[in-house]
N, C-alpha and C positions, 0 to 999 in steps of 0.2 A: 182544650182544659188545660191550663197547665200546671206541672207538678208541684207538690207544697211542701214542705220538713217539715218535719214536728223540728219542735227545739228536744223532745227527750222519748229520740231515736233507740231503735229496741238493742244498740251495737255503745250506747253511753247514756245511763237511767240512773235516773237521780236521785239521788239520798242511797243507790245503793241499791229499788226496790223497785221493783216493775208495777208499773203502773198502766191500771186496767178499768176498760169501760165497758162494758158488760151490757147486752141489748136481754129481753127478754119481755114477751109482753101475757109471759106472766107473771104478779106477786112476788109469789108463792116461792117460784124456783130465785126467783134476780133478789130476793131475800134471802137464800136459801144460798147461793151463787159466793153472797155478796160477803156474811159472815166468812161459808168454812174458804175460804180466798184472807179476811183478815186474821182471823185468828195462826196460818199459815206463818205470818207475819216475812215474805221478802216480797209482799206485793200492799200495793196503797193503790183504793177501789179512787177515781177522778173521777168518774160518771155515770152515771145508765139512761136507757134510752127503755122505751118501750119499744117499739114499733122501725122501722129501716131511715122512716128519712127524717124522727127526729136522731138516729144512731149518728145521722148520716155528718150534721149539724152539727152535734157535738162534737164532734173525735178535736174539727179544727182547733174549737175551743179549747177541749181539757184534758189536749195534747198528750196520752193514754200511748207506750209504750206495745203493747197488748186488747188490741179488740177481740173478745166472744162474742160469737152473734147468733141466735139462738134462728134455726129455718125456715120456722116456721111460724110472720109476723106480721102486723098489714099494716096496709101500705103499702110496704114496702118489703117483701122477703127476705131473708139473709144470701141469695144468688148475688141476688140485684143491690143490695148496698153492699156487697163485700167487693161484685162487680166495679161497681165506683171511685170505694176507700182506696181499691187498686191500684185503681189508674193513676188517685189524687195522692197518695201516701206512699207510694212501693215500698218507702224499709216502712213498712208497718208489718206492726204481725200479727193477723186474724186467724183465729179460731172459727169453722163452726160444728154448733150440737145442735143434733135433730134425737124425737124420738124413733125414729123413721132410720132406715139402715138399708147398706145392701150395697154391690158393687157399683152400684151403676149413676148412685145416687152418691158416691165419696169421689169418684171421678167431676163428677159434675165439680163440684164444693169443687175439686183443683183445681179445672181449666178455669175458676169461679175467680180465681190468682188468692185461695184459702192458704194458708199454711199448713192446715190440717182440719184432719179433720173426725169431731170423737161422737161418737155412742154416748145414748142419755145413763142410757140402760149399766151403761163400763164406768160412769162421776161416780166418784170424784178421782180415782189410780190415772182411767187414761187423760186425763186432766193434765196430771203432774204431769206425768211421763212423755206429752209434748212443751208443754208450760219450762224440761229439763232439753228435753232439743234443743229449742228456738232460746233459749236464756241457758247454756251450759256451766255460767258464772254466775250464776245465782246455788247463794247456799238458805238453807232455814235458819231465821236470826236465832237464837238465844240464848 
């Protein structure tokens, strides 16, 4: 499989905003994450997905800089989706989050190609720390 390049890569953000695609099978979590990120000012939500298969298809169409992936999803879990996306889009920033946690789970997520792992219980603080680490030149819009 050839590697594809996203137009809005992490090194050159469109309109100064981080383009985000979020995948979660919980509509409540998905809605909450979208609202939170939109209020921040640094983010543009370019798409959502309810399962890993849809996520993989959405990435090429939506051209995100950052993908937030729930670990546990139907049809294709977050680890499998991350593995596929990392192979096709090596410059894409991927963060996996989960209600489950542990050192071995975190390590498995990183081995699959994720740029970071976030515990749902530590959101949104940990999410913002990871975003700042991955996109150090972005600042909150005033």
